C-alpha positions, 0 to 999 in steps of 0.5 A: 500500500502506498504511504502518504504524508499528512498532506495526503501526497505520496512520499519521495520513495513511492514517487521514485518507484515508477522512474526506477522501474523504467530505468531498470527495464532499460538496463534489463533490455541492454543486459540481454543485448550485451549478452547476445553480442558477447556470445556472437563475439565468442562464436567468432573467437571459436572460429579463429581457434579452428583456423589456428588449430588447422595451421598449428598456431598458438591459442595464446596471442598476447600481442593480439590481446594487447591490441584489443585492449588498446582499441577499446581503451582508446574508444572509451569515453566513460563513465567507466574508468580504464581499470573497469573496462580492462577487467571486463574485456580481460574476462571476455577474452579469457572465456573466448580463449577457453573455447579454443583450449583451456590453458594451464598456467603455473604460478608461485602460490598459494592463491592471492600471492602477487604472482597469482594476481599477476597471472589473473591480470594476464590470463583472466579466470577461465584458465586452469591455475597450478600453484607451486611452491617455488619459482624453480618449480614454475619453470620445471612445470612448464619445461616438462609440459605439465603447464602451458605457461608460467608466471614468475617475478622478474624485476621490482622497482625497489628491490631490482631483479629477482635472482631466482628467476634469472638463475632459472633462465640460465638453467633452462634457456629453452624457455622464453618470455612470451609476455610481461605483466606490470603489476603495481604492488600495494602492500597492506598490514593485515591482522585480526588483532590491534596494532600494539598487540602484534608480536610477529609480522610475516611476509616474503623477503621482498615485501618486508624489504619494500616496507622496511621503513614503515614497519620499523616506525609503526611496529618496532616491537614486532619481529619480522619473519620471512616466508615463501609468499605473501599469501602464506603470510596471510594464512599464518596471520589468520591462525596465530594470535599476535601475528600480522602479515604484509600482503595484498588486499585480496589476501585479506578478503580470502583469509578473513583478515582486517586491513589495519594499514593500507599502502604501507610500501616505502615507495608509492611507485612500487611495481613488479614486472612479471614474465610469462614463460613458455 
């Protein structure tokens, strides 16, 4: 029943109902049109996959995918910003690529490590991800044919080149860099206790190094402990009282941790280059 105020007129919420229904009906209509166009595009991508198969071409074409992203970003006039448009088209291309073949991609795990986030940024969600315990294991999985591609950290703007990755390129020179991912790295202090209760801070060595000044000023009473990945650090912070982790925002969501402080990296321009190897 429509509510009325003392003068007998409809309330603002009831007066808004009709315009809302009209706008939502337009959105529903557009959603169906978008769905139809996405599936038409996917059918064309499947046809491309058949041509590639007939001619022995690779399913993953990073140059073409970058060209697609460049075209749509150049044409974008808003109101959606570049990050949103890039994410939408990344997943459209990921799903279309999977119609040709579902790729297997190895990364230094567990999930929500920065290597995992870089892999998702490059390949989207429609791939089979294989988490492994070391950078060397990423190379080995690709070399043995267990994975089509691997994603490994190559260089950080603060810490320089990643020695483990360079060593593996020397050991397995037949593996090549097929694409790169540049990922802005924003570290966060994650915990389920208060700042003054933190006794241990876990993270991978590079992340602790990139936040060393902030940590020394803000949690001087806590000891720093190196682990294999930032996601492992978040898992430990979830389990241990008085523990915190330096990790990504996505890791906080995954492990149910509070973000006590965001963007604690010493350099605001912190970025890591990841190599896609194959």
